[in-house]
N, C-alpha and C positions, 0 to 999 in steps of 0.2 A: 607424521612429525615426530622428531625425537623426543620432544617434550611429552607428548601423550603417551609414548612408550615408557618414558621414565616414571611418570605418574602412575601408570598401570603397574609397573614393577614394584614401586613403593606400596601401592595399595595391596598388592598380592602377598607382600611380606606379612606374616602373622606375628610380627613383634610389636610391642607396645612402646612407641616412641615417645609417649607423653611423659615418661619419667627420664627422658634423655638416654635411653638404652639403645645406643647405636652399636653396630658391629665393631669389634676391636680394631679392625683395619679394613680399609676399602680403597679400591683404585677405580677412579673415574676418568675416562679419556674423552676428549673431544678434539677433532683435528682442525677446527677453525673457530673464530670468534664471531658468532652471530647470535641474535636474540634467542632463537630456538635452542641452540646448543648450550649457551650460558645458563639459561633457565632450566635445562635438563640436569646440568651439573648441580645447580642450586637445589632442585627438587630432591636429588639423591642425597645431598649433604644435609638438607633440612626437611626431612620427610613430614614432620609434624606440621610445619608451617605450609608445606606444599599441599597437604591434604585438606587444609582448612578450605571450606567451599568458596568463600570469597576470594581468598588468595589463589586458589586453583583457577577460578574463572579469570582473574586478572592475568596470571602468567600465560594461560592458553590464549587469551586475547592479544597479549603482547607478541607471543610467538607467531600468531596468525598475521599480525600486522607486519612483522619482520619477514616471514617466509613468503607470504601471499599478497601483501599489500592490502589485506583486509582491515576494514575499520569497524570492528565489532564492539568496541568501547573506547571512549575518549581516554580512560586511564590506561588501557592497553597500548594505545598508540603513543601515549606520553612515556610509558615505561620502555617501549621499543626505541623511541628516540633517545632517551637517556642512555640506554645501553649502547646504542650505535654511536653516541657522541664520545663514549669512552674509547672506542676503536679509533675514531677520528683523532682524538687527542693523543693517541699512541702512534700516530702517523701511519695507521693501517697495519701495524705490526701485531698479529694475533697474540703473540707471547707476551708482549708489553701490556696489551689490553687486559689479558687475564691477570697480570700482576696488579693492575689498578682496580680490578673488580673485587 
């Protein structure tokens, strides 16, 4: 899963993000709008939040629901549905969905 990779990259960085010290510039690419990809981008943009244990479990659960149809937590499934609804509201257009996120 892209999300587990993104979280592992964020964890491997030896920077202290707790003081808002993010890199001066960063480029993050994702070629489609799905829960796993959206949350991977979010994890890279918000590493301090993504590494919080409860947040990490929630976003992994949501990604599992979106990618594999796994129901590992009610909250994860709800987050997946919320992110999928953004794509539906954008008429299935990935670019418009990212603009809404």
